N, CA, C and O atoms as CSV, one atom per row, in Angstrom:
chain,resi,resn,atom,element,x,y,z
A,1,MET,N,N,-52.656,14.626,40.660
A,1,MET,CA,C,-51.526,15.017,41.318
A,1,MET,C,C,-50.675,13.628,41.085
A,1,MET,O,O,-49.521,13.541,40.666
A,2,ARG,N,N,-51.539,12.593,41.463
A,2,ARG,CA,C,-50.462,11.257,40.901
A,2,ARG,C,C,-50.514,10.958,39.612
A,2,ARG,O,O,-49.564,10.215,39.364
A,3,LYS,N,N,-51.374,11.241,38.334
A,3,LYS,CA,C,-51.652,11.366,37.698
A,3,LYS,C,C,-50.622,11.960,36.747
A,3,LYS,O,O,-50.385,11.563,35.606
A,4,MET,N,N,-49.980,13.090,37.464
A,4,MET,CA,C,-49.274,14.276,36.810
A,4,MET,C,C,-47.684,13.498,36.654
A,4,MET,O,O,-47.016,13.451,35.622
A,5,ILE,N,N,-47.308,12.896,38.058
A,5,ILE,CA,C,-46.332,11.856,38.434
A,5,ILE,C,C,-46.501,10.726,37.263
A,5,ILE,O,O,-45.817,10.928,36.260
A,6,PHE,N,N,-47.024,9.990,37.268
A,6,PHE,CA,C,-47.242,8.952,36.471
A,6,PHE,C,C,-47.115,9.214,35.185
A,6,PHE,O,O,-46.547,8.357,34.509
A,7,VAL,N,N,-47.580,10.390,34.551
A,7,VAL,CA,C,-47.351,10.821,33.134
A,7,VAL,C,C,-45.466,10.939,33.144
A,7,VAL,O,O,-44.796,10.157,32.469
A,8,ALA,N,N,-44.825,12.035,34.017
A,8,ALA,CA,C,-43.866,11.954,34.370
A,8,ALA,C,C,-42.797,10.644,34.232
A,8,ALA,O,O,-42.030,10.409,33.299
A,9,ALA,N,N,-42.977,9.988,35.290
A,9,ALA,CA,C,-42.578,8.602,35.046
A,9,ALA,C,C,-41.954,8.151,33.381
A,9,ALA,O,O,-40.843,8.128,32.853
A,10,ILE,N,N,-43.367,7.827,32.951
A,10,ILE,CA,C,-43.451,7.103,31.543
A,10,ILE,C,C,-42.726,8.068,30.566
A,10,ILE,O,O,-42.448,7.547,29.486
A,11,VAL,N,N,-42.337,9.458,30.730
A,11,VAL,CA,C,-42.051,10.246,29.773
A,11,VAL,C,C,-40.534,10.172,29.953
A,11,VAL,O,O,-39.726,10.192,29.025
A,12,SER,N,N,-40.172,10.062,31.557
A,12,SER,CA,C,-38.813,9.746,31.310
A,12,SER,C,C,-38.208,8.176,31.287
A,12,SER,O,O,-37.041,7.790,31.360
A,13,THR,N,N,-39.083,7.653,31.196
A,13,THR,CA,C,-38.760,6.365,30.673
A,13,THR,C,C,-38.568,6.209,29.363
A,13,THR,O,O,-37.522,5.800,28.860
A,14,CYS,N,N,-39.563,6.527,28.775
A,14,CYS,CA,C,-39.551,6.943,27.124
A,14,CYS,C,C,-38.279,7.218,26.562
A,14,CYS,O,O,-37.680,6.808,25.568
A,15,ALA,N,N,-38.000,8.124,27.580
A,15,ALA,CA,C,-36.759,8.841,26.750
A,15,ALA,C,C,-35.491,8.537,26.764
A,15,ALA,O,O,-34.610,8.589,25.907
A,16,ALA,N,N,-35.529,8.122,28.165
A,16,ALA,CA,C,-34.192,6.920,28.354
A,16,ALA,C,C,-33.823,5.709,27.450
A,16,ALA,O,O,-32.722,5.223,27.193
A,17,GLY,N,N,-35.269,5.318,26.985
A,17,GLY,CA,C,-35.195,4.308,26.031
A,17,GLY,C,C,-34.353,5.042,24.507
A,17,GLY,O,O,-33.442,4.427,23.954
A,18,ALA,N,N,-34.732,6.092,24.120
A,18,ALA,CA,C,-34.058,6.937,23.004
A,18,ALA,C,C,-32.475,6.622,23.445
A,18,ALA,O,O,-31.718,5.888,22.810
A,19,PHE,N,N,-32.243,7.128,24.312
A,19,PHE,CA,C,-30.750,7.286,24.434
A,19,PHE,C,C,-29.913,6.422,24.550
A,19,PHE,O,O,-28.719,6.683,24.698
A,20,ALA,N,N,-30.627,4.649,24.482
A,20,ALA,CA,C,-29.587,4.012,25.365
A,20,ALA,C,C,-29.320,2.959,23.404
A,20,ALA,O,O,-28.457,2.122,23.138
A,21,GLN,N,N,-30.493,3.537,22.438
A,21,GLN,CA,C,-29.959,3.237,20.915
A,21,GLN,C,C,-28.526,3.089,20.836
A,21,GLN,O,O,-27.899,3.641,21.740
A,22,THR,N,N,-27.828,2.432,19.909
A,22,THR,CA,C,-26.565,3.058,19.055
A,22,THR,C,C,-26.844,3.399,18.084
A,22,THR,O,O,-27.843,3.378,17.365
A,23,ALA,N,N,-25.535,3.865,18.047
A,23,ALA,CA,C,-25.366,5.104,16.703
A,23,ALA,C,C,-24.982,4.113,15.350
A,23,ALA,O,O,-24.394,3.179,15.895
A,24,PRO,N,N,-24.999,3.877,14.157
A,24,PRO,CA,C,-24.691,3.449,13.102
A,24,PRO,C,C,-23.121,3.178,13.120
A,24,PRO,O,O,-22.414,3.871,13.853
A,25,ALA,N,N,-22.712,2.441,12.533
A,25,ALA,CA,C,-21.259,2.535,12.695
A,25,ALA,C,C,-20.681,3.147,11.803
A,25,ALA,O,O,-21.192,3.027,10.690
A,26,ALA,N,N,-19.729,3.811,11.886
A,26,ALA,CA,C,-19.197,4.866,10.985
A,26,ALA,C,C,-18.466,3.871,9.836
A,26,ALA,O,O,-18.178,2.702,10.095
A,27,ASN,N,N,-18.194,4.535,8.463
A,27,ASN,CA,C,-18.074,4.134,7.079
A,27,ASN,C,C,-16.460,4.282,7.684
A,27,ASN,O,O,-16.040,5.372,8.072
A,28,PRO,N,N,-15.499,2.850,7.714
A,28,PRO,CA,C,-14.080,2.887,7.545
A,28,PRO,C,C,-13.405,3.392,6.540
A,28,PRO,O,O,-12.196,3.601,6.647
A,29,ASP,N,N,-14.111,3.668,5.381
A,29,ASP,CA,C,-13.100,4.875,4.563
A,29,ASP,C,C,-13.643,5.723,4.459
A,29,ASP,O,O,-14.697,5.787,3.827
A,30,GLY,N,N,-12.985,6.848,5.171
A,30,GLY,CA,C,-13.628,7.982,5.068
A,30,GLY,C,C,-13.362,9.079,4.055
A,30,GLY,O,O,-13.759,10.244,4.102
A,31,ASN,N,N,-12.442,8.351,2.912
A,31,ASN,CA,C,-12.687,8.694,1.499
A,31,ASN,C,C,-13.968,8.974,0.197
A,31,ASN,O,O,-14.155,9.495,-0.902
A,32,THR,N,N,-14.656,8.145,1.358
A,32,THR,CA,C,-15.949,7.312,0.716
A,32,THR,C,C,-16.993,8.613,0.731
A,32,THR,O,O,-17.124,8.958,1.906
A,33,PRO,N,N,-17.847,9.528,-0.233
A,33,PRO,CA,C,-18.171,10.673,0.623
A,33,PRO,C,C,-19.849,9.615,0.504
A,33,PRO,O,O,-20.141,8.713,-0.282
A,34,ALA,N,N,-20.574,10.181,1.544
A,34,ALA,CA,C,-22.253,9.800,1.879
A,34,ALA,C,C,-23.104,9.776,0.640
A,34,ALA,O,O,-23.848,8.907,0.187
A,35,VAL,N,N,-22.713,11.231,0.136
A,35,VAL,CA,C,-23.459,11.634,-1.628
A,35,VAL,C,C,-22.486,12.147,-2.277
A,35,VAL,O,O,-21.509,12.863,-2.058
A,36,ALA,N,N,-22.947,11.650,-3.069
A,36,ALA,CA,C,-21.612,12.248,-4.160
A,36,ALA,C,C,-21.979,13.778,-5.005
A,36,ALA,O,O,-23.044,14.296,-5.340
A,37,THR,N,N,-20.584,14.174,-5.147
A,37,THR,CA,C,-20.912,15.628,-5.620
A,37,THR,C,C,-20.666,15.860,-7.002
A,37,THR,O,O,-20.229,14.950,-7.706
A,38,PRO,N,N,-20.995,17.414,-7.624
A,38,PRO,CA,C,-20.508,16.960,-9.242
A,38,PRO,C,C,-19.155,16.472,-9.331
A,38,PRO,O,O,-18.888,15.656,-10.213
A,39,ASP,N,N,-18.179,16.907,-8.450
A,39,ASP,CA,C,-17.085,16.509,-8.739
A,39,ASP,C,C,-16.364,15.577,-7.957
A,39,ASP,O,O,-15.175,15.372,-8.200
A,40,THR,N,N,-17.089,14.857,-6.838
A,40,THR,CA,C,-16.570,13.715,-6.510
A,40,THR,C,C,-17.281,12.457,-6.660
A,40,THR,O,O,-18.466,12.780,-6.746
A,41,LYS,N,N,-17.197,11.386,-6.725
A,41,LYS,CA,C,-17.870,9.947,-7.437
A,41,LYS,C,C,-17.217,9.106,-6.403
A,41,LYS,O,O,-16.108,9.464,-6.006
A,42,ASN,N,N,-17.836,7.889,-5.848
A,42,ASN,CA,C,-17.546,6.724,-5.312
A,42,ASN,C,C,-17.160,6.033,-6.080
A,42,ASN,O,O,-17.936,5.591,-6.928
A,43,PRO,N,N,-15.444,5.582,-6.072
A,43,PRO,CA,C,-15.101,4.481,-7.300
A,43,PRO,C,C,-15.770,2.971,-7.007
A,43,PRO,O,O,-15.686,2.230,-7.986
A,44,THR,N,N,-16.445,2.364,-5.786
A,44,THR,CA,C,-17.182,1.830,-6.056
A,44,THR,C,C,-18.674,1.659,-6.978
A,44,THR,O,O,-19.193,0.553,-7.128
A,45,ALA,N,N,-19.080,2.537,-7.380
A,45,ALA,CA,C,-20.260,3.071,-7.685
A,45,ALA,C,C,-20.896,1.880,-8.950
A,45,ALA,O,O,-19.993,1.426,-9.652
A,46,PRO,N,N,-21.664,1.601,-9.129
A,46,PRO,CA,C,-23.288,2.399,-8.320
A,46,PRO,C,C,-23.278,1.458,-7.008
A,46,PRO,O,O,-22.784,0.332,-6.953
A,47,VAL,N,N,-23.974,2.205,-5.884
A,47,VAL,CA,C,-23.826,1.535,-5.005
A,47,VAL,C,C,-24.908,0.983,-4.764
A,47,VAL,O,O,-25.796,1.824,-4.906
A,48,GLU,N,N,-25.618,-0.719,-4.254
A,48,GLU,CA,C,-27.009,-0.773,-3.592
A,48,GLU,C,C,-26.915,-0.009,-2.195
A,48,GLU,O,O,-26.020,0.325,-1.419
A,49,GLY,N,N,-28.551,0.109,-2.294
A,49,GLY,CA,C,-29.216,0.935,-1.477
A,49,GLY,C,C,-30.446,1.618,-1.320
A,49,GLY,O,O,-31.053,1.778,-2.379
A,50,ALA,N,N,-31.068,2.133,-0.148
A,50,ALA,CA,C,-32.329,2.229,-0.450
A,50,ALA,C,C,-32.169,3.706,-1.372
A,50,ALA,O,O,-31.150,4.333,-1.083
A,51,ASN,N,N,-32.730,4.108,-2.056
A,51,ASN,CA,C,-32.645,4.743,-3.185
A,51,ASN,C,C,-34.059,6.375,-2.841
A,51,ASN,O,O,-35.268,6.286,-3.057
A,52,SER,N,N,-33.551,7.244,-2.463
A,52,SER,CA,C,-34.730,8.210,-2.062
A,52,SER,C,C,-34.981,9.097,-3.370
A,52,SER,O,O,-35.738,10.065,-3.294
A,53,PHE,N,N,-34.344,8.766,-4.569
A,53,PHE,CA,C,-34.620,9.907,-5.697
A,53,PHE,C,C,-35.915,9.458,-6.085
A,53,PHE,O,O,-36.323,8.307,-5.933
A,54,THR,N,N,-36.914,10.954,-6.886
A,54,THR,CA,C,-37.684,10.166,-7.692
A,54,THR,C,C,-37.373,10.017,-8.896
A,54,THR,O,O,-36.234,10.293,-9.273
A,55,GLU,N,N,-38.409,9.507,-9.821
A,55,GLU,CA,C,-37.931,9.302,-10.915
A,55,GLU,C,C,-37.612,10.778,-11.550
A,55,GLU,O,O,-36.726,10.693,-12.400
A,56,ALA,N,N,-38.075,12.030,-11.370
A,56,ALA,CA,C,-38.105,13.136,-12.424
A,56,ALA,C,C,-36.382,13.622,-11.603
A,56,ALA,O,O,-35.412,14.020,-12.248
A,57,GLN,N,N,-36.416,13.474,-10.393
A,57,GLN,CA,C,-34.916,13.300,-9.650
A,57,GLN,C,C,-33.722,12.517,-10.550
A,57,GLN,O,O,-32.842,12.967,-11.284
A,58,ALA,N,N,-33.975,11.572,-10.284
A,58,ALA,CA,C,-33.261,10.742,-11.206
A,58,ALA,C,C,-32.506,11.103,-12.816
A,58,ALA,O,O,-31.404,11.030,-13.360
A,59,LYS,N,N,-33.966,11.541,-13.133
A,59,LYS,CA,C,-33.675,12.006,-14.493
A,59,LYS,C,C,-33.057,13.278,-15.017
A,59,LYS,O,O,-32.737,13.596,-16.162
A,60,ASP,N,N,-32.954,14.091,-13.558
A,60,ASP,CA,C,-32.443,15.463,-13.537
A,60,ASP,C,C,-31.048,15.381,-13.268
A,60,ASP,O,O,-30.213,16.153,-13.739
A,61,ARG,N,N,-30.704,13.998,-12.153
A,61,ARG,CA,C,-29.195,13.777,-11.737
A,61,ARG,C,C,-28.819,13.504,-12.944
A,61,ARG,O,O,-27.927,14.323,-13.165
A,62,ILE,N,N,-28.938,12.923,-13.763
A,62,ILE,CA,C,-28.100,11.987,-15.356
A,62,ILE,C,C,-28.424,13.115,-15.879
A,62,ILE,O,O,-27.561,13.920,-15.527
A,63,SER,N,N,-29.241,13.648,-16.565
A,63,SER,CA,C,-29.108,14.923,-17.194
A,63,SER,C,C,-27.751,15.876,-16.804
A,63,SER,O,O,-26.710,15.982,-17.451
A,64,ASP,N,N,-28.169,16.606,-15.372
A,64,ASP,CA,C,-27.346,17.028,-14.949
A,64,ASP,C,C,-25.643,16.860,-15.060
A,64,ASP,O,O,-24.872,17.806,-15.221
A,65,ALA,N,N,-25.335,15.729,-14.961
A,65,ALA,CA,C,-23.989,14.907,-15.462
A,65,ALA,C,C,-23.605,14.676,-16.864
A,65,ALA,O,O,-22.638,13.972,-17.153
A,66,GLY,N,N,-24.501,15.376,-17.920
A,66,GLY,CA,C,-23.971,15.563,-18.886
A,66,GLY,C,C,-24.462,14.729,-20.040
A,66,GLY,O,O,-23.927,14.924,-21.131
A,67,TYR,N,N,-25.712,13.539,-19.908
A,67,TYR,CA,C,-26.243,12.745,-20.509
A,67,TYR,C,C,-27.476,13.201,-21.108
A,67,TYR,O,O,-28.303,13.653,-20.316
A,68,THR,N,N,-27.883,13.174,-22.737
A,68,THR,CA,C,-28.931,13.161,-23.398
A,68,THR,C,C,-29.555,12.104,-23.683
A,68,THR,O,O,-29.140,10.946,-23.739
A,69,ASP,N,N,-31.241,12.806,-23.986
A,69,ASP,CA,C,-31.637,11.536,-24.571
A,69,ASP,C,C,-32.082,9.957,-23.627
A,69,ASP,O,O,-32.209,8.747,-23.809
A,70,VAL,N,N,-32.193,11.054,-22.504
A,70,VAL,CA,C,-32.363,9.885,-20.991
A,70,VAL,C,C,-34.232,8.863,-21.346
A,70,VAL,O,O,-35.408,9.227,-21.320
A,71,LYS,N,N,-33.671,7.814,-21.576
A,71,LYS,CA,C,-35.245,7.070,-21.549
A,71,LYS,C,C,-34.871,5.805,-21.296
A,71,LYS,O,O,-33.779,5.283,-21.521
A,72,ASP,N,N,-36.426,5.056,-20.521
A,72,ASP,CA,C,-36.418,3.432,-20.009
A,72,ASP,C,C,-35.772,3.787,-18.612
A,72,ASP,O,O,-34.858,3.148,-18.092
A,73,LEU,N,N,-36.553,5.206,-17.944
A,73,LEU,CA,C,-35.753,5.098,-16.394
A,73,LEU,C,C,-36.334,4.042,-15.926
A,73,LEU,O,O,-37.428,3.981,-16.487
A,74,LYS,N,N,-36.182,2.966,-15.035
A,74,LYS,CA,C,-36.780,2.130,-13.986
A,74,LYS,C,C,-35.646,2.087,-13.026
A,74,LYS,O,O,-34.483,2.188,-13.418
A,75,LEU,N,N,-36.022,1.910,-11.545
A,75,LEU,CA,C,-35.581,1.655,-10.717
A,75,LEU,C,C,-35.473,-0.296,-10.329
A,75,LEU,O,O,-36.355,-1.150,-10.421
A,76,ASP,N,N,-34.026,-0.418,-9.899
A,76,ASP,CA,C,-34.217,-2.011,-10.023
A,76,ASP,C,C,-34.556,-2.262,-8.267
A,76,ASP,O,O,-34.833,-1.464,-7.371
A,77,ASP,N,N,-34.392,-3.675,-8.290
A,77,ASP,CA,C,-34.649,-4.273,-6.760
A,77,ASP,C,C,-33.784,-3.860,-5.999
A,77,ASP,O,O,-34.063,-3.648,-4.819
A,78,LYS,N,N,-32.580,-3.657,-6.477
A,78,LYS,CA,C,-30.952,-3.163,-5.421
A,78,LYS,C,C,-31.428,-1.691,-5.364
A,78,LYS,O,O,-30.515,-1.206,-4.697
A,79,GLY,N,N,-32.257,-0.690,-5.631
A,79,GLY,CA,C,-31.814,0.697,-5.479
A,79,GLY,C,C,-31.176,1.232,-6.323
A,79,GLY,O,O,-30.822,2.379,-6.051
A,80,ILE,N,N,-30.732,0.628,-7.760
A,80,ILE,CA,C,-30.185,1.542,-8.726
A,80,ILE,C,C,-31.508,2.015,-9.953
A,80,ILE,O,O,-32.448,1.398,-10.453
A,81,TRP,N,N,-31.029,3.284,-10.072
A,81,TRP,CA,C,-32.107,3.515,-11.622
A,81,TRP,C,C,-31.143,3.429,-12.587
A,81,TRP,O,O,-30.017,3.923,-12.641
A,82,MET,N,N,-31.885,2.573,-13.511
A,82,MET,CA,C,-31.396,2.100,-14.400
A,82,MET,C,C,-31.799,3.325,-15.737
A,82,MET,O,O,-32.736,4.062,-15.430
A,83,ALA,N,N,-31.123,3.599,-17.259
A,83,ALA,CA,C,-31.796,4.136,-17.989
A,83,ALA,C,C,-30.479,3.769,-18.945
A,83,ALA,O,O,-29.464,3.105,-18.733
A,84,SER,N,N,-30.916,4.430,-19.964
A,84,SER,CA,C,-30.111,4.627,-21.269
A,84,SER,C,C,-29.978,6.057,-21.754
A,84,SER,O,O,-30.650,6.960,-21.256
A,85,GLY,N,N,-29.153,6.242,-22.676
A,85,GLY,CA,C,-28.891,8.132,-22.971
A,85,GLY,C,C,-27.783,7.867,-23.930
A,85,GLY,O,O,-27.227,6.839,-24.317
A,86,MET,N,N,-27.636,9.226,-24.203
A,86,MET,CA,C,-26.460,9.621,-25.238
A,86,MET,C,C,-25.420,10.546,-24.748
A,86,MET,O,O,-25.758,11.600,-24.209
A,87,LYS,N,N,-24.174,10.226,-24.897
A,87,LYS,CA,C,-23.208,10.909,-24.178
A,87,LYS,C,C,-22.286,11.193,-25.668
A,87,LYS,O,O,-22.204,10.296,-26.507
A,88,ASP,N,N,-21.671,12.438,-25.854
A,88,ASP,CA,C,-20.721,12.488,-26.397
A,88,ASP,C,C,-21.190,11.739,-28.242
A,88,ASP,O,O,-20.259,11.354,-28.950
A,89,GLY,N,N,-22.144,11.677,-28.579
A,89,GLY,CA,C,-22.786,10.857,-29.801
A,89,GLY,C,C,-22.817,9.434,-29.469
A,89,GLY,O,O,-22.837,8.670,-30.433
A,90,LYS,N,N,-22.825,8.958,-28.370
A,90,LYS,CA,C,-22.971,7.412,-28.456
A,90,LYS,C,C,-23.813,6.824,-27.335
A,90,LYS,O,O,-23.965,7.272,-26.199
A,91,ALA,N,N,-24.244,5.912,-27.792
A,91,ALA,CA,C,-25.387,5.089,-26.995
A,91,ALA,C,C,-24.798,4.791,-25.592
A,91,ALA,O,O,-23.611,4.503,-25.747
A,92,VAL,N,N,-25.162,4.744,-24.250
A,92,VAL,CA,C,-24.880,4.232,-23.231
A,92,VAL,C,C,-25.677,3.697,-21.989
A,92,VAL,O,O,-26.561,4.302,-21.383
A,93,SER,N,N,-25.392,2.961,-21.839
A,93,SER,CA,C,-26.551,2.471,-20.343
A,93,SER,C,C,-26.289,2.915,-18.988
A,93,SER,O,O,-25.348,2.486,-18.321
A,94,LEU,N,N,-27.336,3.992,-18.486
A,94,LEU,CA,C,-26.604,4.295,-17.266
A,94,LEU,C,C,-26.920,4.102,-16.024
A,94,LEU,O,O,-27.849,3.322,-16.233
A,95,ALA,N,N,-26.878,4.203,-14.827
A,95,ALA,CA,C,-26.407,3.655,-13.559
A,95,ALA,C,C,-26.886,4.933,-12.323
A,95,ALA,O,O,-26.153,5.917,-12.425
A,96,LEU,N,N,-27.512,5.011,-11.678
A,96,LEU,CA,C,-27.612,6.546,-10.811
A,96,LEU,C,C,-27.766,5.521,-9.354
A,96,LEU,O,O,-28.399,4.474,-9.211
A,97,ASP,N,N,-27.211,6.023,-8.716
A,97,ASP,CA,C,-27.540,5.095,-6.895
A,97,ASP,C,C,-27.918,5.761,-6.481
A,97,ASP,O,O,-28.305,6.681,-7.202
A,98,TYR,N,N,-28.129,5.876,-5.032
A,98,TYR,CA,C,-28.293,6.277,-4.221
A,98,TYR,C,C,-27.591,7.597,-3.158
A,98,TYR,O,O,-28.032,8.361,-2.299
A,99,GLN,N,N,-26.249,7.320,-3.809
A,99,GLN,CA,C,-25.437,8.578,-3.481
A,99,GLN,C,C,-25.817,9.642,-4.020
A,99,GLN,O,O,-26.347,10.534,-3.358
A,100,GLY,N,N,-25.602,9.733,-5.378
A,100,GLY,CA,C,-26.043,10.552,-6.586
A,100,GLY,C,C,-24.870,10.517,-7.904
A,100,GLY,O,O,-24.439,11.321,-8.731
A,101,ASN,N,N,-24.654,9.068,-7.543
A,101,ASN,CA,C,-23.335,8.506,-8.692
A,101,ASN,C,C,-23.914,7.869,-9.919
A,101,ASN,O,O,-24.615,6.879,-10.130
A,102,VAL,N,N,-23.304,8.903,-10.725
A,102,VAL,CA,C,-23.853,8.037,-12.416
A,102,VAL,C,C,-22.725,7.789,-13.145
A,102,VAL,O,O,-21.766,8.559,-13.194
A,103,VAL,N,N,-22.816,6.591,-13.797
A,103,VAL,CA,C,-22.218,5.755,-14.103
A,103,VAL,C,C,-23.008,5.162,-15.400
A,103,VAL,O,O,-24.184,4.820,-15.524
A,104,ALA,N,N,-21.831,5.169,-16.393
A,104,ALA,CA,C,-22.107,4.697,-17.483
A,104,ALA,C,C,-21.533,3.116,-17.763
A,104,ALA,O,O,-20.472,2.628,-17.372
A,105,LYS,N,N,-22.712,2.431,-18.654
A,105,LYS,CA,C,-21.915,1.201,-18.708
A,105,LYS,C,C,-21.601,0.811,-20.232
A,105,LYS,O,O,-20.940,-0.196,-20.488
């Protein structure tokens, strides 16, 4: 019985600590999407941050944006996938950020 009370006390203490954590700050610019969709793009892209796209996903995302012959795909130290490719017959340098924004340079 004492063990049950002790375990219940520990569990409730751990749960109270989880509720005490503060939530992340809200984005002050409500017009900036957290994730880009085909119809939207963050005007400040490419945005630095922890990028969870795999190499294959990054290549697919860039191809879906209308770029062909995507090559030299590398993830830089700022979380931006960098590549080269073609669009409308012109060679371009490309960047894909963690939000999914594809930017031609």
